[in-house]
C-alpha positions in Angstrom: -28.0 61.2 50.1 -28.0 57.8 48.8 -25.5 55.7 47.0 -26.1 52.8 44.6 -24.2 49.6 44.6 -22.9 47.4 41.7 -25.9 45.3 42.2 -28.5 48.1 42.1 -28.9 48.3 46.0 -29.1 51.7 47.6 -27.6 52.5 51.0 -28.7 55.4 53.1 -25.4 56.5 55.3 -27.3 59.5 56.7 -29.9 57.4 58.2 -27.6 55.5 60.6 -28.4 55.9 64.4 -30.9 58.7 63.4 -34.6 58.7 63.9 -37.3 59.5 61.2 -40.0 57.9 58.9 -39.7 56.3 55.6 -42.4 55.5 52.8 -42.0 52.5 50.7 -43.7 52.6 47.4 -44.2 49.5 45.0 -44.5 50.5 41.6 -45.3 54.4 42.6 -48.1 53.2 45.0 -47.6 53.7 48.9 -47.7 50.2 50.4 -46.2 50.7 53.8 -45.2 53.8 56.4 -42.6 53.0 59.0 -40.6 54.8 61.7 -37.6 54.2 63.7 -36.7 56.1 66.8 -32.9 54.8 66.9 -31.7 53.5 63.7 -33.8 54.2 60.5 -31.1 52.5 58.4 -31.5 49.2 60.3 -35.4 49.4 60.6 -35.6 50.4 56.9 -33.3 47.6 55.4 -35.1 44.8 57.4 -38.1 45.2 54.9 -35.6 44.0 52.2 -34.1 41.3 54.0 -35.2 37.8 55.3 -36.0 38.6 59.0 -38.2 37.3 61.9 -39.1 38.9 64.9 -40.9 36.9 68.1 -43.2 40.0 69.0 -43.6 42.1 65.9 -45.4 41.6 62.9 -42.7 41.4 59.7 -43.6 43.0 56.6 -40.8 42.1 54.0 -40.5 42.9 50.3 -37.4 40.6 49.5 -39.4 37.9 47.7 -41.1 40.4 45.3 -38.1 42.4 44.6 -37.5 40.8 41.3 -41.1 41.3 40.0 -41.7 44.9 41.4 -40.2 48.2 41.7 -39.6 49.8 45.1 -38.7 53.4 46.0 -38.4 54.7 49.3 -38.7 58.3 50.7 -37.2 59.0 53.9 -37.7 62.1 56.5 -35.5 62.6 59.3 -36.8 64.0 62.4 -37.0 63.6 66.2 -38.2 60.3 67.4 -41.5 62.2 69.0 -41.9 63.7 65.5 -41.3 60.2 63.6 -44.3 58.6 65.8 -46.6 61.3 65.2 -45.8 61.8 61.3 -45.9 57.7 60.8 -49.5 57.7 62.2 -50.6 60.8 60.3 -49.5 59.3 57.2 -50.9 55.7 57.8 -54.3 57.5 58.6 -54.1 59.8 55.4 -53.0 56.9 53.1 -54.2 53.8 54.5 -51.3 51.8 52.7 -51.9 48.0 52.0 -49.2 46.9 54.5 -50.2 49.0 57.4 -53.7 47.6 57.2 -54.3 47.0 61.1 -52.1 50.0 62.2 -54.1 53.0 63.4 -57.3 51.6 61.8 -59.5 52.9 64.7 -58.5 56.6 64.4 -59.3 59.7 62.2 -57.3 62.5 61.6 -57.2 65.1 64.4 -56.1 68.8 64.4 -52.7 67.7 65.5 -52.4 65.0 62.7 -53.3 67.7 60.1 -50.9 70.2 61.5 -48.2 67.5 61.4 -49.1 66.7 57.8 -48.9 70.4 56.8 -45.4 70.5 58.1 -44.3 67.2 56.6 -45.6 68.6 53.2 -43.6 71.9 53.8 -40.3 70.0 54.5 -37.9 68.9 51.7 -37.8 65.2 51.1 -35.2 63.1 49.3 -36.1 59.9 47.3 -33.8 57.3 46.6 -33.0 55.0 43.6 -35.4 52.0 43.3 -34.3 48.6 45.0 
């Protein structure tokens, strides 16, 4: 579960050193779907901090946090499941900030099965950032 801090921030202690996917919503609209194979906590929090990466496109919401309301949904799963689920969710929802990711794909039978499993499992939402 999540814990809120005095500044309205939320922590995700269950996600440290775990694999899974996360869905970032801006004002209740899905804007990004991401995954982590090793440390979901660190990967997710990068989106709400100032950071740069030499080889990876950076998607951050830190400059919009005062104007927008963000919520995050998390699914803990294996690294292999996370990769597949991230792909299927990006294809289905076409989030604004995943614009180029998986653009050339359509949902296949395995993606549909992955989405059905996802819809059946229990998710937990966290407080807005």
